[in-house]
C-alpha positions in Angstrom: -9.6 120.0 65.4 -12.0 122.8 65.1 -11.9 125.7 67.3 -15.2 125.9 69.4 -17.2 128.9 68.5 -15.7 129.4 65.1 -18.3 127.5 63.2 -21.9 128.7 63.6 -25.0 126.7 62.1 -27.2 128.9 60.1 -29.8 129.0 62.7 -27.4 130.3 65.4 -26.1 132.8 62.8 -29.7 133.8 62.2 -30.6 134.2 65.6 -27.4 136.4 66.5 -28.4 138.8 63.6 -31.8 139.2 65.0 -30.4 139.8 68.3 -28.3 142.5 67.1 -31.3 144.2 65.5 -32.9 144.3 68.8 -29.8 145.4 70.5 -28.6 148.2 68.3 -32.1 149.7 67.5 -35.1 150.9 69.7 -38.7 150.2 69.0 -38.2 146.8 67.3 -41.5 145.0 66.9 -41.6 141.2 65.9 -44.3 140.8 63.2 -43.6 137.2 62.3 -41.1 135.3 64.4 -37.7 135.1 62.9 -38.5 136.5 59.4 -40.4 140.0 59.9 -39.7 142.8 62.2 -40.7 146.7 62.0 -38.4 149.1 63.6 -40.2 152.6 64.5 -38.3 155.9 64.4 -39.0 159.6 63.9 -36.9 161.7 61.5 -37.7 165.3 61.2 -41.5 165.8 61.6 -42.3 162.2 60.4 -42.7 158.9 62.2 -41.5 156.1 60.1 -41.7 152.2 60.0 -38.7 150.3 58.6 -39.6 146.9 57.8 -37.0 144.1 58.0 -37.9 140.9 56.0 -35.7 138.2 56.4 -35.8 135.1 53.9 -35.3 131.4 54.6 -31.7 132.0 53.4 -31.0 134.8 55.6 -28.0 135.6 56.7 -26.5 133.9 53.6 -28.9 136.2 51.6 -29.1 140.0 52.4 -32.4 141.2 54.2 -35.1 143.1 52.3 -35.6 146.6 54.1 -38.6 148.8 53.4 -39.5 152.2 54.5 -43.0 153.6 55.1 -44.1 156.0 54.2 -42.1 156.0 51.1 -39.4 158.7 50.9 -37.2 160.5 48.2 -33.8 159.3 48.9 -30.8 157.7 46.6 -30.9 154.7 48.8 -34.7 154.1 48.2 -36.7 153.0 45.2 -40.1 154.1 44.3 -41.9 151.3 46.4 -40.0 152.2 49.5 -37.4 149.3 49.4 -34.0 150.5 50.4 -31.8 149.0 47.8 -28.5 151.0 47.8 -27.7 151.7 51.6 -23.7 151.0 51.8 -24.0 148.3 54.6 -26.9 146.6 52.5 -24.9 146.5 49.3 -22.0 144.8 50.9 -24.1 142.5 53.2 -22.5 139.2 53.9 -23.4 136.4 56.4 -20.5 138.2 58.4 -22.3 141.7 58.5 -24.2 142.8 61.4 -27.9 143.4 60.7 -28.5 145.6 63.6 -25.7 148.0 62.8 -26.8 148.2 59.1 -30.2 149.1 60.2 -29.0 151.5 62.7 -26.8 153.2 59.9 -29.9 153.5 57.7 -32.0 155.3 60.6 -29.3 157.5 61.5 -29.0 158.7 57.8 -32.7 159.4 57.7 -32.6 161.1 61.3 -29.4 163.2 60.2 -31.0 164.2 57.0 -34.6 163.7 57.1 -35.8 162.9 53.5 -38.9 164.1 52.0 -42.1 162.0 51.4 -42.6 161.2 47.7 -44.9 163.5 46.2 -47.7 160.9 45.9 -47.3 160.4 49.8 -47.7 164.1 50.2 -50.7 164.7 48.1 -52.7 161.7 49.0 -52.0 162.1 52.8 -51.9 165.8 53.2 -54.7 167.9 54.2 -54.5 171.3 55.6 -56.9 170.9 58.4 -57.3 167.1 59.2 -54.2 165.0 60.4 -54.3 161.5 58.9 -55.0 159.9 62.3 -58.3 161.8 62.5 -59.1 160.7 58.8 -59.2 157.1 60.1 -62.1 158.0 62.1 -64.0 158.8 59.0 -63.6 155.4 57.5 -60.3 155.8 55.8 -57.4 153.5 56.9 -53.8 154.7 57.2 -51.3 152.5 55.4 -49.2 151.9 58.4 -52.4 150.7 60.5 -52.2 147.7 58.0 -49.0 146.2 59.8 -49.6 144.0 62.6 -48.3 145.2 66.1 -48.4 148.8 65.2 -51.5 149.7 67.4 -49.4 152.1 69.6 -47.6 153.8 66.5 -49.4 156.9 65.4 -48.8 157.6 61.7 -47.5 160.7 60.4 -49.4 163.9 60.3 -49.3 166.2 57.6 -49.8 170.1 58.0 -48.5 171.8 54.9 -48.2 175.3 54.1 -47.3 176.5 50.9 -43.8 177.1 52.1 -43.4 173.7 53.3 -44.7 171.6 50.4 -42.0 169.5 48.5 -40.8 171.3 45.4 -40.8 169.6 42.0 -37.7 169.5 40.2 -39.0 167.5 37.2 -41.9 169.9 36.6 -41.1 173.2 38.3 -44.6 174.6 37.1 -46.3 172.5 39.8 -44.4 174.5 42.4 -46.7 177.5 41.8 -49.9 175.7 42.1 -52.1 175.7 45.1 -53.0 172.7 47.1 -56.6 172.7 45.7 -55.1 172.9 42.0 -52.7 170.1 42.8 -55.5 168.0 44.3 -57.7 168.5 41.1 -54.7 167.8 38.8 -54.2 164.5 40.6 -57.7 163.5 40.4 -58.4 164.5 36.6 -56.8 162.8 33.7 -57.9 165.4 31.5 -56.4 168.1 33.6 -53.2 166.2 33.6 -53.0 165.8 29.8 -53.9 169.7 29.3 -51.2 170.7 32.0 -48.4 168.6 30.4 -49.2 169.9 26.7 
């Protein structure tokens, strides 16, 4: 005889996991029912979107979590996929999706990670915030996510003292924004700089 409630079919287990995502996290937006969710949060001066992607095999297979804009953090790869958060590494059918996502968000809120250099340079403008640039025909990457109409993308107002510092190429730290932009746009300037 089986004790009632001990066995859960996959669909019930999947729904329970999705419910914990909504219970333990604010600002959860369902993009695609039962398979894609966006969790909006603020860390430091930036607004972030954590995409939660659930495969057909979830919760037997761990979720895919992606952060936008992309940040520099030991848990995050270059494409913004969160690969090595402790709760994600050890994820099993018995894990709690809501708590895993909550722990990741708390980590970013506690120690706001810097944006990748590419994000900073491509999105920064000393006088025009990203949301104003949309009115000039440029589209913020966050606006391509369905259901984020009320979510304002991060704005970037860097002064030279707030620019991210390069550890790999410390010579970049002494360049002005104009010089960095020129370097970013010119292959010849990049080759000359690296010589």
